[in-house]
KEKEDO-932823 format. One record per residue (C-alpha): y, z negated, x negated; residue in three letters. Coordinates in Angstrom, 3 decimals, padded with zeros to 6 digits. Example, Ala and Ser with C-alpha at 12.3 -4.5 7.8 and 13.67 -1.06 7.14 Angstrom:
+----------+----------+----------+------+
:        y :        z :        x : resn :
+----------+----------+----------+------+
: -004.500 : -007.800 : -012.300 :  ala :
: -001.060 : -007.140 : -013.670 :  ser :
+----------+----------+----------+------+
% end
This chain:
+----------+----------+----------+------+
:        y :        z :        x : resn :
+----------+----------+----------+------+
: -046.849 :  116.597 :  048.085 :  met :
: -045.656 :  119.716 :  049.734 :  ser :
: -041.971 :  120.707 :  049.444 :  glu :
: -041.135 :  119.541 :  053.237 :  lys :
: -042.223 :  116.249 :  052.635 :  glu :
: -040.502 :  115.725 :  049.352 :  asn :
: -037.546 :  116.445 :  051.069 :  glu :
: -038.169 :  114.321 :  053.942 :  glu :
: -038.433 :  111.287 :  051.426 :  val :
: -035.430 :  112.159 :  049.340 :  thr :
: -033.202 :  112.405 :  052.940 :  gly :
: -034.877 :  109.007 :  053.700 :  gln :
: -033.460 :  107.622 :  050.315 :  glu :
: -030.466 :  109.068 :  050.570 :  gln :
: -030.187 :  107.828 :  054.131 :  glu :
: -031.545 :  104.222 :  052.818 :  ala :
: -028.938 :  104.327 :  050.130 :  lys :
: -025.591 :  105.599 :  052.351 :  glu :
: -027.054 :  102.262 :  054.572 :  thr :
: -026.901 :  099.729 :  051.815 :  val :
: -023.535 :  102.036 :  050.364 :  asp :
: -021.620 :  101.495 :  053.529 :  ala :
: -023.448 :  097.452 :  053.680 :  thr :
: -021.896 :  096.821 :  049.929 :  thr :
: -018.490 :  098.128 :  050.687 :  glu :
: -018.230 :  096.016 :  054.318 :  thr :
: -019.335 :  093.070 :  052.099 :  gly :
: -016.621 :  093.698 :  049.750 :  glu :
: -013.905 :  094.613 :  052.514 :  asn :
: -015.036 :  090.925 :  053.816 :  glu :
: -014.870 :  089.169 :  050.299 :  lys :
: -011.596 :  091.225 :  049.434 :  val :
: -010.475 :  090.348 :  053.382 :  ala :
: -011.336 :  086.248 :  053.074 :  glu :
: -009.446 :  086.182 :  049.361 :  glu :
: -006.504 :  087.919 :  051.025 :  lys :
: -006.619 :  084.993 :  054.068 :  val :
: -006.011 :  082.150 :  051.297 :  val :
: -005.815 :  078.485 :  053.528 :  lys :
: -002.279 :  077.548 :  053.797 :  glu :
: -002.163 :  073.555 :  053.225 :  pro :
: -001.237 :  071.557 :  055.841 :  thr :
:  001.768 :  069.218 :  055.632 :  leu :
: -000.593 :  066.490 :  055.137 :  glu :
: -002.700 :  067.732 :  052.408 :  glu :
:  000.689 :  069.011 :  050.726 :  arg :
:  002.085 :  065.343 :  051.237 :  tyr :
: -000.892 :  063.815 :  049.661 :  ala :
: -000.662 :  065.874 :  046.605 :  glu :
:  002.949 :  065.196 :  045.800 :  leu :
:  002.905 :  061.734 :  046.879 :  asn :
: -000.649 :  061.477 :  043.983 :  asn :
:  001.508 :  063.046 :  041.847 :  lys :
:  004.547 :  060.949 :  042.247 :  tyr :
:  001.659 :  057.924 :  042.018 :  val :
:  001.212 :  059.389 :  038.687 :  arg :
:  004.104 :  059.615 :  037.313 :  leu :
:  005.464 :  056.717 :  038.318 :  tyr :
:  002.372 :  054.788 :  036.595 :  ser :
:  002.587 :  056.517 :  033.552 :  asp :
:  006.444 :  055.736 :  033.076 :  phe :
:  005.362 :  051.890 :  034.053 :  asp :
:  002.974 :  052.334 :  031.323 :  asn :
:  005.909 :  054.067 :  028.574 :  phe :
:  008.201 :  051.041 :  029.790 :  arg :
:  005.742 :  048.515 :  029.050 :  lys :
:  004.368 :  050.125 :  026.198 :  arg :
:  007.939 :  050.303 :  024.829 :  thr :
:  009.021 :  046.644 :  025.269 :  ile :
:  005.868 :  045.150 :  023.808 :  lys :
:  006.610 :  047.711 :  020.840 :  glu :
:  010.124 :  046.553 :  020.434 :  lys :
:  008.781 :  042.978 :  020.696 :  ala :
:  006.422 :  043.688 :  017.826 :  asp :
:  009.178 :  045.659 :  015.529 :  ile :
:  011.411 :  042.400 :  015.925 :  ile :
:  008.779 :  040.102 :  014.926 :  ser :
:  008.197 :  042.291 :  011.834 :  thr :
:  011.382 :  042.431 :  011.096 :  ala :
:  011.850 :  039.010 :  010.979 :  asn :
:  008.961 :  038.245 :  008.985 :  gly :
:  009.793 :  040.320 :  006.423 :  thr :
:  013.449 :  038.273 :  006.136 :  leu :
:  011.061 :  035.166 :  006.286 :  met :
:  008.919 :  036.043 :  003.481 :  ala :
:  012.149 :  037.358 :  001.079 :  asp :
:  013.744 :  033.700 :  001.790 :  leu :
:  010.295 :  031.544 :  000.832 :  leu :
:  011.035 :  032.222 : -002.961 :  gly :
:  014.182 :  031.061 : -002.748 :  thr :
:  012.920 :  027.502 : -000.439 :  leu :
:  010.492 :  026.882 : -003.343 :  asp :
:  013.332 :  027.483 : -006.046 :  asp :
:  014.914 :  024.576 : -003.787 :  phe :
:  011.811 :  022.689 : -003.673 :  glu :
:  011.879 :  023.073 : -007.584 :  arg :
:  015.300 :  022.048 : -008.278 :  ala :
:  015.324 :  019.298 : -006.379 :  ile :
:  012.200 :  017.693 : -007.719 :  ala :
:  014.092 :  018.592 : -011.042 :  asn :
:  017.346 :  016.750 : -010.112 :  asn :
:  015.504 :  013.594 : -010.068 :  glu :
:  015.280 :  013.920 : -013.835 :  lys :
:  018.409 :  015.626 : -015.018 :  val :
:  021.139 :  014.241 : -016.368 :  glu :
:  023.207 :  016.913 : -017.461 :  asp :
:  025.562 :  017.772 : -014.699 :  ile :
:  026.736 :  021.376 : -015.677 :  glu :
:  022.772 :  022.461 : -015.378 :  asn :
:  022.370 :  021.177 : -012.140 :  leu :
:  025.027 :  023.224 : -011.072 :  arg :
:  024.440 :  026.424 : -013.548 :  glu :
:  021.005 :  025.841 : -011.507 :  gly :
:  022.480 :  025.835 : -007.926 :  phe :
:  024.706 :  028.755 : -008.685 :  lys :
:  021.080 :  030.689 : -009.537 :  leu :
:  019.235 :  029.514 : -005.975 :  ile :
:  022.243 :  030.743 : -004.156 :  tyr :
:  022.847 :  034.213 : -005.671 :  his :
:  018.494 :  035.036 : -005.168 :  lys :
:  019.868 :  033.420 : -001.380 :  tyr :
:  022.750 :  035.611 : -001.047 :  phe :
:  021.249 :  039.107 : -002.374 :  met :
:  018.248 :  038.819 : -000.421 :  ala :
:  020.306 :  038.194 :  002.863 :  leu :
:  022.615 :  041.343 :  001.318 :  lys :
:  019.540 :  043.478 :  000.619 :  asn :
:  018.371 :  043.033 :  004.303 :  lys :
:  021.918 :  044.817 :  005.693 :  gly :
:  024.449 :  041.303 :  005.379 :  leu :
:  028.053 :  042.044 :  004.132 :  glu :
:  030.371 :  039.113 :  003.928 :  pro :
:  033.703 :  039.660 :  005.440 :  met :
:  036.794 :  039.368 :  002.857 :  asp :
:  039.513 :  038.621 :  005.259 :  cys :
:  042.193 :  035.865 :  003.177 :  lys :
:  045.388 :  037.717 :  002.918 :  gly :
:  044.587 :  040.658 :  006.339 :  asp :
:  046.169 :  040.378 :  009.585 :  val :
:  044.428 :  038.393 :  012.018 :  phe :
:  042.580 :  040.762 :  014.102 :  asp :
:  041.007 :  038.856 :  017.275 :  ala :
:  038.039 :  041.473 :  017.305 :  asp :
:  037.006 :  040.335 :  013.716 :  lys :
:  038.671 :  036.624 :  013.501 :  his :
:  038.715 :  033.298 :  015.569 :  glu :
:  041.762 :  031.432 :  014.673 :  ala :
:  041.292 :  027.836 :  013.787 :  ile :
:  044.756 :  027.138 :  013.712 :  thr :
:  048.132 :  028.533 :  012.984 :  asn :
:  050.198 :  026.726 :  010.009 :  ile :
:  053.932 :  027.005 :  008.936 :  pro :
:  054.747 :  029.630 :  006.398 :  val :
:  057.174 :  029.230 :  003.964 :  glu :
:  057.237 :  033.304 :  003.295 :  asn :
:  057.919 :  035.345 :  006.339 :  ser :
:  055.714 :  038.301 :  004.953 :  lys :
:  052.662 :  035.809 :  005.447 :  asp :
:  053.425 :  035.288 :  009.296 :  lys :
:  050.338 :  036.453 :  011.308 :  gly :
:  048.013 :  037.032 :  008.083 :  lys :
:  045.100 :  034.964 :  007.671 :  ile :
:  046.211 :  032.099 :  004.944 :  val :
:  042.748 :  030.179 :  004.827 :  asp :
:  039.035 :  030.739 :  005.442 :  val :
:  036.902 :  027.711 :  007.123 :  ile :
:  034.179 :  029.696 :  007.674 :  glu :
:  033.102 :  033.037 :  006.275 :  arg :
:  032.777 :  036.067 :  008.933 :  gly :
:  029.767 :  037.956 :  008.415 :  tyr :
:  028.640 :  041.709 :  009.166 :  asn :
:  025.230 :  043.061 :  009.371 :  leu :
:  025.135 :  046.465 :  008.961 :  arg :
:  028.372 :  047.280 :  010.336 :  gly :
:  028.278 :  044.767 :  013.478 :  arg :
:  029.628 :  041.754 :  013.256 :  ala :
:  027.172 :  038.697 :  013.787 :  leu :
:  029.259 :  035.812 :  013.124 :  arg :
:  033.211 :  035.855 :  013.166 :  tyr :
:  035.163 :  034.153 :  010.490 :  ala :
:  036.991 :  030.993 :  011.376 :  lys :
:  040.603 :  031.292 :  009.644 :  val :
:  043.776 :  029.567 :  009.737 :  val :
:  046.598 :  031.819 :  010.446 :  val :
:  050.328 :  031.680 :  009.023 :  gly :
:  052.985 :  031.565 :  011.930 :  gln :
+----------+----------+----------+------+
% end
């Protein structure tokens, strides 16, 4: 090839290259322009998106509520089951005591046996958080006691105080489970 032909081919290649570069730049500019012109969502689309989020959130909360109710019921039933299992030993002791009472002639042993069963039963409940209210001699408090009756007292310092306990009250972990039924001095 001659030098002139060589220059023509090089010139043509250069023009083709410039055309491709120009096309590429134009294509890139169009892409950039398309990227810059992001479609703004319409009100309907935005409403649908927010409604969808709301429905999902509501469903999640409803599922959470149902799950916690079920878990709470399971915990309560399990707690009752544990208490019942602890009291079964005492029930067995009562059954043995009843069977042996038919043969026992020594009343003192019979009393001792019932005291042991009572102590075992009371300790099982105490281990679960039961606390007896000792209120004899205390000032009457309507938040802790239930007055059955009033009786006259000779000593003036016993007025308004608990003279006798008819039925003992109990707390379960600091909260009143059963109020004490008491007789108040007047």
